[in-house]
C-alpha positions as CSV (number, residue, x, y, z in Angstrom):
1,M,47.4,123.4,126.4
2,N,50.1,121.5,128.2
3,G,49.4,118.4,126.1
4,S,49.4,120.5,122.9
5,H,52.7,122.2,124.0
6,R,54.3,118.8,124.7
7,S,53.2,117.5,121.3
8,H,54.7,120.6,119.6
9,N,58.0,120.2,121.4
10,A,58.1,116.5,120.5
11,G,57.9,117.6,116.9
12,V,60.7,120.2,117.3
13,G,63.2,118.7,119.7
14,G,62.2,115.0,119.4
15,S,61.5,112.8,116.4
16,T,61.2,114.3,112.9
17,P,57.6,115.0,111.8
18,P,56.3,112.5,109.2
19,L,55.9,115.2,106.5
20,A,59.5,116.4,106.9
21,T,60.8,112.8,106.9
22,S,58.9,112.1,103.6
23,I,60.3,115.3,102.0
24,L,63.9,114.5,103.1
25,K,63.6,110.9,101.9
26,A,62.3,112.1,98.5
27,R,65.3,114.5,98.2
28,L,67.8,111.8,99.2
29,E,66.3,109.3,96.7
30,R,66.7,111.9,93.9
31,T,70.4,112.3,94.8
32,G,71.0,108.6,95.0
33,L,71.6,108.5,98.8
34,F,68.4,106.7,99.7
35,Q,70.3,103.6,100.9
36,F,71.2,105.4,104.1
37,W,67.6,105.1,105.2
38,G,67.9,101.3,105.5
39,R,66.9,100.5,101.9
40,P,69.6,99.5,99.3
41,H,70.3,101.7,96.4
42,P,68.3,100.6,93.2
43,S,71.6,99.5,91.5
44,R,72.2,97.2,94.4
45,E,68.7,95.8,94.2
46,Q,69.2,95.0,90.5
47,N,72.4,93.1,91.3
48,A,70.9,91.3,94.4
49,G,71.2,87.5,94.2
50,R,73.6,87.6,91.2
51,P,77.0,86.0,91.3
52,A,79.9,88.5,91.8
53,Y,81.1,88.0,88.3
54,A,77.7,89.0,86.8
55,T,77.9,92.5,88.1
56,P,79.6,95.1,85.8
57,N,83.3,95.2,86.2
58,T,86.0,97.1,84.5
59,M,89.1,95.6,82.9
60,R,92.6,96.6,83.9
61,T,93.2,100.3,84.4
62,T,95.7,102.3,82.4
63,K,98.0,102.5,85.4
64,D,97.9,98.7,85.9
65,R,98.6,98.1,82.2
66,I,101.6,100.5,82.3
67,R,102.9,98.7,85.4
68,Q,102.5,95.4,83.6
69,A,104.3,96.5,80.5
70,I,107.2,98.1,82.3
71,S,107.8,95.3,84.7
72,F,107.6,92.8,81.8
73,E,110.4,94.6,79.9
74,V,112.6,95.4,82.8
75,I,112.7,91.8,84.1
76,G,113.1,90.5,80.5
77,L,115.9,92.9,79.8
78,L,117.9,91.8,82.9
79,I,117.6,88.2,81.8
80,S,118.0,88.4,78.1
81,T,120.9,90.8,77.7
82,P,123.7,88.7,79.4
83,L,122.1,85.5,77.9
84,A,122.2,86.8,74.3
85,A,125.8,88.1,74.7
86,F,126.9,84.7,75.9
87,V,125.1,82.7,73.3
88,F,126.1,84.8,70.2
89,G,129.5,85.9,71.5
90,L,128.6,89.6,71.3
91,D,129.8,92.5,73.3
92,L,127.7,93.0,76.4
93,G,127.4,96.7,75.8
94,E,126.4,96.3,72.1
95,T,123.9,93.6,73.1
96,G,122.6,95.8,75.9
97,V,121.8,98.7,73.6
98,L,120.1,96.3,71.1
99,A,118.1,94.8,74.0
100,A,117.2,98.3,75.2
101,I,115.9,99.3,71.8
102,G,113.9,96.0,71.6
103,A,112.6,96.6,75.1
104,T,111.3,100.0,74.2
105,M,109.6,98.7,71.2
106,A,108.2,95.8,73.2
107,T,106.9,98.0,76.0
108,L,104.8,100.0,73.5
109,W,103.7,96.8,71.7
110,N,103.0,95.1,75.1
111,Y,100.6,97.8,76.1
112,I,98.8,98.0,72.7
113,F,98.6,94.3,72.2
114,N,97.3,93.4,75.7
115,L,94.7,96.1,75.4
116,M,93.5,94.8,72.0
117,F,93.7,91.2,73.2
118,D,91.6,91.8,76.3
119,H,89.0,93.8,74.5
120,G,88.7,91.0,71.8
121,L,88.5,88.4,74.6
122,K,85.8,90.4,76.4
123,R,83.9,90.8,73.2
124,F,83.9,87.2,72.1
125,T,83.8,85.3,75.4
126,G,82.3,87.8,77.9
127,T,85.4,87.7,80.2
128,T,89.1,88.4,80.2
129,R,89.9,85.2,81.9
130,K,92.6,83.3,79.9
131,T,92.5,79.5,79.6
132,L,95.7,77.6,78.9
133,K,95.0,77.6,75.2
134,L,94.4,81.3,75.2
135,R,97.6,81.9,77.0
136,F,99.5,80.0,74.3
137,L,97.7,82.1,71.7
138,H,98.4,85.3,73.6
139,A,102.2,84.6,73.9
140,I,102.6,83.4,70.2
141,S,100.7,86.3,68.8
142,F,102.6,88.8,70.9
143,E,106.0,87.5,69.9
144,F,105.2,87.1,66.2
145,G,104.1,90.7,65.9
146,L,107.2,91.9,67.8
147,M,109.5,89.7,65.7
148,L,108.4,91.3,62.4
149,A,109.0,94.8,63.8
150,F,112.4,94.0,65.5
151,L,114.0,92.1,62.5
152,P,115.2,95.2,60.5
153,V,116.4,96.8,63.7
154,I,118.7,93.8,64.5
155,A,120.1,93.8,61.0
156,W,120.8,97.5,61.1
157,W,122.4,97.7,64.6
158,L,124.6,94.6,64.3
159,D,125.3,95.3,60.6
160,I,124.4,91.8,59.5
161,G,122.2,90.4,56.8
162,L,118.5,89.7,57.2
163,L,119.1,86.0,57.4
164,D,121.6,86.3,60.3
165,A,119.3,88.9,61.9
166,L,116.4,86.4,61.6
167,I,118.4,83.8,63.5
168,V,119.1,86.3,66.3
169,D,115.5,87.4,66.2
170,I,114.1,83.9,66.4
171,A,116.4,83.3,69.5
172,F,114.9,86.3,71.2
173,V,111.4,85.2,70.2
174,V,111.9,81.7,71.7
175,F,113.2,83.2,74.9
176,Y,110.4,85.8,75.1
177,L,107.8,83.3,74.1
178,V,108.4,81.2,77.2
179,Y,109.0,84.3,79.3
180,A,105.8,86.0,78.2
181,F,103.8,82.9,79.0
182,V,105.3,82.6,82.5
183,F,105.3,86.3,83.3
184,T,101.7,86.9,82.2
185,W,100.5,83.9,84.3
186,C,102.5,85.1,87.3
187,Y,101.2,88.7,86.9
188,D,97.6,87.6,86.6
189,T,98.1,85.6,89.8
190,V,99.8,88.4,91.8
191,F,97.6,91.2,90.3
192,P,94.4,89.5,89.3
193,D,92.0,91.2,86.9
194,N,88.6,91.9,88.5
195,D,86.9,91.0,85.3
196,A,88.6,87.7,84.8
197,G,85.8,85.6,86.3
198,P,83.7,83.0,84.4
199,A,81.4,84.5,81.9
200,S,77.6,84.3,82.5
201,A,75.3,82.7,80.0
202,N,74.0,86.1,79.0
203,Q,77.5,87.4,78.2
204,I,78.4,84.5,75.9
205,R,76.6,84.9,72.5
């Protein structure tokens, strides 16, 4: 009796009975918490031994892209406004308004363009990592699209012909072409994209 009583107490106040343990493990496994029992979750087992870049990663978040677009335009605005007013002999206030209009357009274009560019890069190369050639392509494509949209705005605001507006537009493009290249490189360095690692052989097709 005493031995039986001690055995019963061990089951209640001591270690968990084997049957109860099995049931609890089964429930935890169904809820995805089985790793707490000393065994890694199935998703971790699948990724075991793989390089870090081979595991599924997400590209930049919406919040990160908004920060990138706004910081790009604010810094560019502070540099380009006094520079354009000095080069073309324009009123600083008039140039400031034009630059603000252009910055607003460029902010929207920056977000849309970078989103499309990264998705295209991910689709064709398997990663969002940008080589030197891709950075040149990124900067040129961005500025060319923005130049076409900004040209009629310059002509309207400064009340000049399209040819004169094109000269002003090209000057802005040259500035932002260099600026976009430098800024994007610096931003990727300060705020690296988690998905910008080398693509695996299975990702490049």
